[in-house]
One Martini backbone bead per residue (centre of mass of N, CA, C, O) as a GRO file, in nm:
protein
  315
    1MET     BB    1  11.539  14.793   7.962
    2ARG     BB    2  11.389  14.721   7.678
    3ALA     BB    3  11.134  14.503   7.520
    4HIS     BB    4  11.142  14.346   7.233
    5VAL     BB    5  10.952  14.198   6.943
    6LEU     BB    6  10.979  13.943   6.737
    7ALA     BB    7  10.814  13.791   6.512
    8SER     BB    8  10.697  13.478   6.486
    9LEU     BB    9  10.743  13.174   6.273
   10ALA     BB   10  10.605  12.927   6.402
   11LEU     BB   11  10.314  12.957   6.299
   12ALA     BB   12  10.384  12.951   5.998
   13THR     BB   13  10.516  12.673   6.004
   14LEU     BB   14  10.268  12.517   6.100
   15ALA     BB   15  10.085  12.602   5.860
   16LEU     BB   16  10.271  12.451   5.648
   17ALA     BB   17  10.249  12.144   5.707
   18PRO     BB   18  10.007  12.049   5.528
   19ALA     BB   19  10.156  12.114   5.255
   20LEU     BB   20  10.378  11.876   5.320
   21ALA     BB   21  10.235  11.601   5.353
   22PRO     BB   22  10.275  11.452   5.075
   23ALA     BB   23  10.608  11.443   5.144
   24GLN     BB   24  10.524  11.317   5.423
   25SER     BB   25  10.529  11.140   5.682
   26ASP     BB   26  10.351  11.096   5.962
   27THR     BB   27  10.592  11.093   6.157
   28VAL     BB   28  10.732  11.353   6.072
   29LEU     BB   29  10.490  11.545   6.100
   30GLU     BB   30  10.430  11.494   6.402
   31THR     BB   31  10.704  11.575   6.514
   32PHE     BB   32  10.702  11.859   6.400
   33ARG     BB   33  10.445  11.963   6.536
   34LYS     BB   34  10.534  11.926   6.829
   35GLY     BB   35  10.782  12.111   6.813
   36VAL     BB   36  10.632  12.372   6.730
   37GLU     BB   37  10.442  12.390   6.974
   38LEU     BB   38  10.675  12.424   7.179
   39TYR     BB   39  10.793  12.673   7.051
   40GLN     BB   40  10.542  12.853   7.092
   41ALA     BB   41  10.574  12.795   7.420
   42ASP     BB   42  10.890  12.832   7.489
   43ARG     BB   43  10.997  12.512   7.480
   44TYR     BB   44  11.299  12.458   7.371
   45GLY     BB   45  11.418  12.202   7.506
   46GLU     BB   46  11.174  12.022   7.397
   47ALA     BB   47  11.177  12.096   7.090
   48GLU     BB   48  11.455  12.026   6.972
   49PRO     BB   49  11.454  11.707   6.952
   50LEU     BB   50  11.209  11.699   6.760
   51VAL     BB   51  11.323  11.867   6.526
   52ARG     BB   52  11.573  11.699   6.485
   53GLU     BB   53  11.422  11.438   6.417
   54ALA     BB   54  11.265  11.544   6.174
   55LEU     BB   55  11.516  11.612   6.012
   56ARG     BB   56  11.641  11.332   6.003
   57GLN     BB   57  11.402  11.185   5.870
   58SER     BB   58  11.378  11.365   5.617
   59GLU     BB   59  11.659  11.317   5.506
   60ARG     BB   60  11.629  11.008   5.478
   61GLU     BB   61  11.351  10.994   5.308
   62PHE     BB   62  11.386  11.285   5.108
   63GLY     BB   63  11.620  11.465   5.162
   64PRO     BB   64  11.803  11.771   5.186
   65ASP     BB   65  11.608  11.927   4.945
   66ASP     BB   66  11.350  11.918   5.078
   67PRO     BB   67  11.103  12.123   5.186
   68GLY     BB   68  11.058  11.980   5.460
   69THR     BB   69  11.351  11.993   5.546
   70ALA     BB   70  11.367  12.303   5.536
   71ALA     BB   71  11.155  12.354   5.756
   72ALA     BB   72  11.308  12.212   5.985
   73ARG     BB   73  11.565  12.384   5.960
   74THR     BB   74  11.431  12.658   6.017
   75THR     BB   75  11.319  12.586   6.298
   76LEU     BB   76  11.588  12.519   6.434
   77ALA     BB   77  11.709  12.800   6.388
   78GLY     BB   78  11.499  12.949   6.558
   79LEU     BB   79  11.574  12.815   6.823
   80TYR     BB   80  11.864  12.917   6.827
   81ARG     BB   81  11.805  13.218   6.820
   82ARG     BB   82  11.637  13.230   7.088
   83GLN     BB   83  11.922  13.119   7.239
   84GLY     BB   84  12.182  13.261   7.094
   85ARG     BB   85  12.267  13.044   6.848
   86TYR     BB   86  12.392  13.179   6.576
   87THR     BB   87  12.615  12.991   6.450
   88GLU     BB   88  12.404  12.752   6.413
   89ALA     BB   89  12.178  12.893   6.240
   90GLU     BB   90  12.292  13.005   5.969
   91PRO     BB   91  12.358  12.743   5.800
   92LEU     BB   92  12.068  12.639   5.801
   93LEU     BB   93  11.943  12.878   5.642
   94ARG     BB   94  12.115  12.866   5.388
   95ARG     BB   95  12.030  12.578   5.314
   96ALA     BB   96  11.725  12.630   5.299
   97LEU     BB   97  11.728  12.839   5.073
   98THR     BB   98  11.849  12.658   4.857
   99ALA     BB   99  11.626  12.443   4.863
  100TYR     BB  100  11.382  12.618   4.799
  101GLU     BB  101  11.481  12.734   4.527
  102LYS     BB  102  11.523  12.462   4.386
  103ALA     BB  103  11.221  12.345   4.435
  104LEU     BB  104  11.028  12.638   4.409
  105GLY     BB  105  11.173  12.896   4.380
  106PRO     BB  106  11.216  13.257   4.427
  107ASN     BB  107  10.867  13.309   4.489
  108HIS     BB  108  10.797  13.140   4.725
  109PRO     BB  109  10.647  13.153   5.033
  110ASN     BB  110  10.837  12.953   5.185
  111LEU     BB  111  11.097  13.123   5.150
  112SER     BB  112  11.016  13.353   5.356
  113LEU     BB  113  11.085  13.207   5.616
  114ALA     BB  114  11.397  13.206   5.582
  115LEU     BB  115  11.437  13.506   5.529
  116ASP     BB  116  11.317  13.612   5.797
  117GLU     BB  117  11.501  13.450   5.987
  118LEU     BB  118  11.773  13.560   5.887
  119ALA     BB  119  11.707  13.858   5.939
  120SER     BB  120  11.664  13.821   6.245
  121LEU     BB  121  11.947  13.729   6.303
  122TYR     BB  122  12.091  13.986   6.202
  123THR     BB  123  11.952  14.177   6.395
  124ALA     BB  124  12.061  14.045   6.660
  125GLN     BB  125  12.371  14.108   6.547
  126GLY     BB  126  12.370  14.397   6.389
  127ARG     BB  127  12.314  14.318   6.066
  128PHE     BB  128  12.141  14.539   5.898
  129ALA     BB  129  12.235  14.542   5.596
  130GLU     BB  130  12.158  14.232   5.561
  131ALA     BB  131  11.857  14.230   5.656
  132GLU     BB  132  11.683  14.422   5.481
  133PRO     BB  133  11.669  14.270   5.200
  134LEU     BB  134  11.531  14.019   5.321
  135PHE     BB  135  11.274  14.149   5.422
  136ARG     BB  136  11.188  14.272   5.150
  137ARG     BB  137  11.168  14.005   4.999
  138ALA     BB  138  10.963  13.867   5.182
  139LEU     BB  139  10.741  14.079   5.147
  140ALA     BB  140  10.706  14.058   4.840
  141ILE     BB  141  10.625  13.761   4.834
  142ARG     BB  142  10.375  13.779   5.021
  143GLU     BB  143  10.213  13.995   4.872
  144LYS     BB  144  10.193  13.837   4.604
  145ALA     BB  145  10.092  13.546   4.712
  146LEU     BB  146   9.882  13.651   4.969
  147GLY     BB  147   9.878  13.947   5.023
  148PRO     BB  148   9.882  14.260   5.196
  149GLU     BB  149   9.664  14.132   5.437
  150HIS     BB  150   9.844  13.923   5.553
  151PRO     BB  151   9.982  13.799   5.844
  152ARG     BB  152  10.264  13.739   5.718
  153ALA     BB  153  10.314  14.029   5.638
  154ALA     BB  154  10.306  14.140   5.930
  155ILE     BB  155  10.558  14.005   6.032
  156THR     BB  156  10.755  14.158   5.841
  157LEU     BB  157  10.675  14.443   5.913
  158ASN     BB  158  10.759  14.427   6.208
  159ASN     BB  159  11.060  14.343   6.160
  160LEU     BB  160  11.138  14.587   5.987
  161ALA     BB  161  11.062  14.799   6.196
  162GLU     BB  162  11.265  14.699   6.410
  163LEU     BB  163  11.513  14.759   6.246
  164TYR     BB  164  11.463  15.065   6.229
  165ARG     BB  165  11.454  15.123   6.533
  166GLU     BB  166  11.745  15.023   6.595
  167GLN     BB  167  11.853  15.266   6.389
  168GLY     BB  168  11.656  15.529   6.435
  169ARG     BB  169  11.406  15.483   6.210
  170ARG     BB  170  11.113  15.588   6.313
  171GLY     BB  171  10.967  15.708   6.059
  172GLU     BB  172  10.968  15.416   5.919
  173ALA     BB  173  10.846  15.232   6.144
  174GLU     BB  174  10.559  15.331   6.220
  175PRO     BB  175  10.391  15.259   5.956
  176LEU     BB  176  10.449  14.955   5.975
  177TYR     BB  177  10.318  14.902   6.245
  178ARG     BB  178  10.038  15.010   6.169
  179ARG     BB  179   9.989  14.806   5.944
  180ALA     BB  180  10.024  14.549   6.110
  181LEU     BB  181   9.800  14.609   6.313
  182ALA     BB  182   9.563  14.622   6.115
  183ILE     BB  183   9.590  14.335   6.012
  184ASP     BB  184   9.568  14.178   6.282
  185GLU     BB  185   9.294  14.288   6.372
  186ARG     BB  186   9.137  14.179   6.125
  187ALA     BB  187   9.251  13.872   6.102
  188LEU     BB  188   9.288  13.796   6.437
  189GLY     BB  189   9.245  14.028   6.638
  190ARG     BB  190   9.259  14.231   6.929
  191ASP     BB  191   9.350  13.953   7.121
  192HIS     BB  192   9.609  13.879   6.986
  193PRO     BB  193   9.941  13.817   7.020
  194ALA     BB  194  10.029  13.968   6.761
  195THR     BB  195   9.901  14.233   6.840
  196ALA     BB  196  10.070  14.273   7.100
  197THR     BB  197  10.345  14.292   6.965
  198VAL     BB  198  10.289  14.555   6.804
  199LEU     BB  199  10.205  14.733   7.036
  200ASN     BB  200  10.473  14.721   7.182
  201ASN     BB  201  10.657  14.834   6.949
  202LEU     BB  202  10.512  15.102   6.903
  203ALA     BB  203  10.556  15.204   7.193
  204LEU     BB  204  10.869  15.226   7.165
  205VAL     BB  205  10.866  15.462   6.976
  206TYR     BB  206  10.728  15.655   7.175
  207LEU     BB  207  10.945  15.636   7.390
  208ASP     BB  208  11.181  15.739   7.216
  209GLU     BB  209  10.994  16.020   7.163
  210ARG     BB  210  10.831  16.098   7.429
  211ARG     BB  211  10.528  15.961   7.382
  212LEU     BB  212  10.381  15.867   7.658
  213ALA     BB  213  10.070  15.893   7.622
  214GLU     BB  214  10.070  15.691   7.373
  215ALA     BB  215  10.210  15.438   7.504
  216GLU     BB  216  10.040  15.341   7.748
  217PRO     BB  217   9.784  15.203   7.616
  218LEU     BB  218   9.948  14.995   7.457
  219LEU     BB  219  10.090  14.853   7.698
  220CYS     BB  220   9.835  14.777   7.853
  221ARG     BB  221   9.707  14.607   7.628
  222ALA     BB  222   9.939  14.406   7.584
  223LEU     BB  223   9.941  14.294   7.872
  224ALA     BB  224   9.648  14.192   7.884
  225ILE     BB  225   9.672  13.988   7.655
  226LYS     BB  226   9.910  13.817   7.763
  227GLU     BB  227   9.781  13.734   8.031
  228ARG     BB  228   9.532  13.594   7.903
  229VAL     BB  229   9.686  13.402   7.690
  230ARG     BB  230   9.970  13.316   7.838
  231GLY     BB  231  10.014  13.410   8.118
  232GLU     BB  232  10.193  13.525   8.395
  233GLY     BB  233  10.461  13.318   8.329
  234HIS     BB  234  10.548  13.467   8.074
  235PRO     BB  235  10.798  13.627   7.897
  236GLU     BB  236  10.609  13.837   7.756
  237VAL     BB  237  10.506  13.953   8.020
  238ALA     BB  238  10.777  14.052   8.125
  239ALA     BB  239  10.824  14.251   7.893
  240SER     BB  240  10.571  14.427   7.944
  241LEU     BB  241  10.637  14.506   8.233
  242THR     BB  242  10.901  14.651   8.167
  243ASN     BB  243  10.787  14.870   7.974
  244LEU     BB  244  10.586  14.996   8.173
  245ALA     BB  245  10.797  15.065   8.387
  246GLU     BB  246  10.960  15.257   8.210
  247LEU     BB  247  10.740  15.462   8.175
  248TYR     BB  248  10.697  15.531   8.474
  249LYS     BB  249  10.986  15.624   8.524
  250GLU     BB  250  10.984  15.858   8.315
  251GLN     BB  251  10.731  15.990   8.489
  252GLY     BB  252  10.796  15.938   8.809
  253ARG     BB  253  10.638  15.647   8.878
  254HIS     BB  254  10.785  15.456   9.098
  255ASP     BB  255  10.554  15.307   9.257
  256GLU     BB  256  10.455  15.165   8.983
  257ALA     BB  257  10.722  15.036   8.876
  258GLU     BB  258  10.828  14.837   9.092
  259PRO     BB  259  10.617  14.597   9.076
  260LEU     BB  260  10.683  14.534   8.779
  261TYR     BB  261  10.980  14.464   8.807
  262ARG     BB  262  10.932  14.239   9.016
  263ARG     BB  263  10.753  14.059   8.837
  264ALA     BB  264  10.954  14.016   8.611
  265LEU     BB  265  11.172  13.883   8.785
  266ALA     BB  266  10.999  13.651   8.902
  267THR     BB  267  10.926  13.520   8.633
  268LEU     BB  268  11.219  13.455   8.542
  269GLU     BB  269  11.305  13.292   8.788
  270LYS     BB  270  11.090  13.070   8.760
  271MET     BB  271  11.169  12.982   8.467
  272LEU     BB  272  11.515  12.996   8.491
  273GLY     BB  273  11.623  13.093   8.748
  274PRO     BB  274  11.839  13.279   8.968
  275ASP     BB  275  12.116  13.226   8.752
  276HIS     BB  276  12.030  13.340   8.490
  277PRO     BB  277  12.137  13.552   8.243
  278ASP     BB  278  11.840  13.677   8.169
  279ILE     BB  279  11.818  13.837   8.466
  280VAL     BB  280  12.013  14.079   8.459
  281THR     BB  281  11.832  14.303   8.345
  282ALA     BB  282  11.620  14.297   8.571
  283LEU     BB  283  11.816  14.374   8.797
  284ASN     BB  284  11.915  14.645   8.672
  285ASN     BB  285  11.645  14.787   8.657
  286LEU     BB  286  11.590  14.790   8.964
  287ALA     BB  287  11.853  14.927   9.048
  288LYS     BB  288  11.807  15.193   8.898
  289LEU     BB  289  11.556  15.276   9.053
  290TYR     BB  290  11.687  15.283   9.335
  291ARG     BB  291  11.893  15.502   9.272
  292GLU     BB  292  11.679  15.724   9.203
  293GLN     BB  293  11.567  15.687   9.517
  294GLY     BB  294  11.826  15.638   9.716
  295ARG     BB  295  11.863  15.302   9.725
  296ASP     BB  296  12.172  15.195   9.738
  297ALA     BB  297  12.185  14.921   9.885
  298GLU     BB  298  11.979  14.775   9.703
  299ALA     BB  299  12.121  14.829   9.435
  300GLU     BB  300  12.394  14.690   9.501
  301ALA     BB  301  12.287  14.405   9.547
  302LEU     BB  302  12.183  14.369   9.255
  303ARG     BB  303  12.445  14.430   9.106
  304GLN     BB  304  12.613  14.199   9.232
  305ARG     BB  305  12.435  13.971   9.132
  306ALA     BB  306  12.464  14.030   8.830
  307SER     BB  307  12.775  14.005   8.820
  308SER     BB  308  12.789  13.711   8.916
  309ILE     BB  309  12.631  13.585   8.685
  310LYS     BB  310  12.815  13.682   8.455
  311ARG     BB  311  13.071  13.540   8.548
  312ARG     BB  312  12.962  13.247   8.543
  313SER     BB  313  12.860  13.250   8.237
  314SER     BB  314  13.169  13.311   8.115
  315ARG     BB  315  13.322  13.029   8.183
   0.00000   0.00000   0.00000
């Protein structure tokens, strides 16, 4: 199974913080900043209490409808979405949208943060018809307020393209990915993590269309960026390893695919522990490769381990 990446709004939320400073106390702002920085580092368990505390302080000091309170609420919802806690995330985002519109109007760029986050939530839930108009509205707001070449516009372009790819609308997805890639390369640089995210996702379109020769250099470049910037133990590195392994498997290059699958599994095990539900996919990917190679005993051992983890996690 391939690993796509929705562009994160954590960086955009952090960039928003200085604009909120006049309405926020130093304590609230500093707590919020620390939480968002941990969110960016994928340290969700550490980020959550800080963002919760920033939200609590902001509600007490400035009220539930303050834009800064809405920013904290949007960020907390993003943390929940990343952890699969969708039912907790949605009401936070709906409340943040209402607060932003009431305080700032329907076309303010800050509103696009909550719109994009809610659309990403719906995409993760397969609620594509609800997600698309939200992404389109967020994109229109950003292009008008910030300009069509702004990196925040690229975030929404990537996420809208991912929605289309999930629906099999690859012909609509590809030009959006290409546009997002061009923006990120110009504005952020060829070696920025955001650039790697779009490279990865554009390569998945090529994989879906069996354009394997076009996909490989994009996946190799995305992996190199993530390893250099994020470090070898980062979950985004594991995702890139998985996608490149998928490409090699599709090409029959099993000897090259196996060490990548193994590295991806080892990375996730080290980060999450050997019995975490999120490693089930990595186990099944390696098991499928072994089956294709006729290594049935090894494949069955991995399959049984994955099934055991799933059973325990569903209790």
